[in-house]
N, C-alpha and C positions, 0 to 999 in steps of 0.2 A: 710363742707367737713369733712369726718371722719379722725381720726388719722391715720388709716391704709392707706388711699388714699394719705394723705400728706406724710407719710413715703416713699411710693413707688415713688411719684414724686420727693422727695428730693434725693432718691437713684439714680434714673434715671438721674437727673440733675448732680449729682457728677460724675457718669460714663461718661456722655456725655461731661462733662467739661474736661475730659482727652482724648477725641477723637477729633482729628483735622479735621475740615471740609475742603472742597475744598477751595483753595486760589489762589491769583494771585502772580506771581513772575516775576523777570526780569532776563534774560539770562546773564550769566557771561562767560561761556566757554563750549566747547563740547569735548567729547572723541569719537573716531570713531572705531567701530568694528562691530561685529554682530548686536549689539544694539548701539544706539547713547546715550551715557551717557551725562548728563547735570549737570553743576554746576550753581546754580541760587541763587538769593537773594530774600527772601520773603519780603512782604510789611513792615514788622516790622524790616527789615534789617538783619534778621538771614540768615546764609548760609544754603542752602538745596541742597542735591544731589539727582538725580533721573534718570529716563529713559525717552527718548522722544519717545512716541508711535506714529506711523504714519499709515496711511491707506496703505494696500498692493499695491505695484506698484508705490508708491509715496515716495520720500525721500527728506528731506531738512536738512540743518544744519544752523539754525538761528544764526545770528550774536549777539555778545554781545549787550545788550540793547533791544533785542526783548522781547516781553511780553509773558508769559506763563499762562495757566490755569492748575493748579496742583491738582491732586487727591492723598491724602495720603491713600494708600491702607490699610484697617483695621484701619484707623484713625491715623496711625503712620507716622510722617514726615520722618522717616528712610526708608520707602518703598514708595516713591513718584513717580508718573508717570505724565508726561506732556501729556495731552490729546488734547491740542490745542496750537498753537503758532501764534503770530501776530507781524507784524512789519510795522506800518503805515508810517515809514520814507520812504519806497520804494514802497508802494502799488500804483498801477495804479488807476486812477479815472475811475470808471465803471458806466454804466447805469444799471438799473434793468434788470436782465436776462443775463448779460454778465459774462464771466469767463476769468481769466488770470493766467498765471504763470510768475513770475518776479524774478529778482535778484537785489542786491544792486548796480550792475555795470550798470544797465539800460537795460539789455537784457530782452525781454519779448515775450510771446506768448499771444495774446489778441483775444479772440473769441468775436467778436462784434455783435451788432444788425445788421440785414439785411444780415445775413449769410456770414459775412466777417471775415476772420482770418488774423491777421497781426502778422508777426514775425519780431522782430528787434534785430540785433546782429552785431558784427563785422565780424565774420566768421561762416558759417553754413556748416557742413560736414555731409553727409549721408554715412553710411557704409552699403552697400546693397550687399548681396552675389550674387543674380541672376539678377535682373533687376528692373528698376523704370519705371512705366507706368503712363502717364498722360492721363486721359480720359477727354479731353476738346477740344472744337473747336478752341481754340486759346491759344498760349503761347507767352507772351511778355517779352522781356529782354532789359535792358539798359546797356550801357558800353560794353567793349570788352569781347568776349567769347574765351576761350582757351579749346581745346579738345585734349586729349592724346589718339590717336587711330583714327579710321575711322569714317566717317559720312555717313550714307545711308539715302536717301530720297525716298519715294514712289511718291511724287508729285514734282512740279516745285521748283527750287531754284532761287530766284531773288534778285537783289540788287537795288539800286536807279536808275539804267539805264535800265536794261533788265534782262530776265531770262537766265539761262545757255543754254537752248535749243535755244533761239534766237541767242546767241553767236555762238553756233555750226552751225546754219544755215548760219550766215554771213561768218564764216570761210570756210565752205564747198563750198560757192558760189565764193569765191575769186579766181582769177587766176593771175599768174605772166606774165608780158609782153612777156617773152621769154621762157615759160615753161608750163608744164601741170598743171591742177588743183591739189589741195592737195591730197595726197595719203599716208596713208589711210585717209578717211573722219572721222570726229569726230562724 
C-alpha cells in the first residue's frame, strides 16, 4: 500500500474516532412539551440528553429503565435522538403477525391472529360527538347496563321470560271481574 493511501486511511480513522456511532442507552427520565426530552444513560454509564422521536400519530413516554436506540446527529452526543424504544418488562407475548399497544399497568390493545382484537383495561371511555354505529349482526354484553337517556329499538326487546310485545298482548287481554278491559291498550 502506498504512503498516500495509508495517510488517507489514518486521517479518516482519526476523524471517525471523534464521531460517535449509534448506541444503546437506558431511560432515566422524560420532560414533556412539544417534543419529549429524555435523560438517559449510555452503556458506558455516561449521562446523555436527547429527544424522543416518534412516528406521527403515536406518542409514548417510556418509563425509567426502558431501552433506547440512540443516534447522535452529526456524530455528536450533544445532539442525540432516540429513534426506537423498547421495554420488555411489559411487552405482551405475540405470535408472528400480531400487533399490540400496552402499558406498564397491564392495559392493552391486542390485534390477534384470526381477526380478533382484544382490549383490556379498567375503564374505557369513548368521547364521540355525533354517534357510534356498530355494523354487526350481534352485540353481546355481560353485567349490568346503565343508560342515561332513552333507548329505541327497531325490533323486539325480550328478557328471559318473553318479549315486550307478548307482555302488551297479555295486558291488553286481561279484564277485571267487575269492570271493563284496560283502556287505553298498550
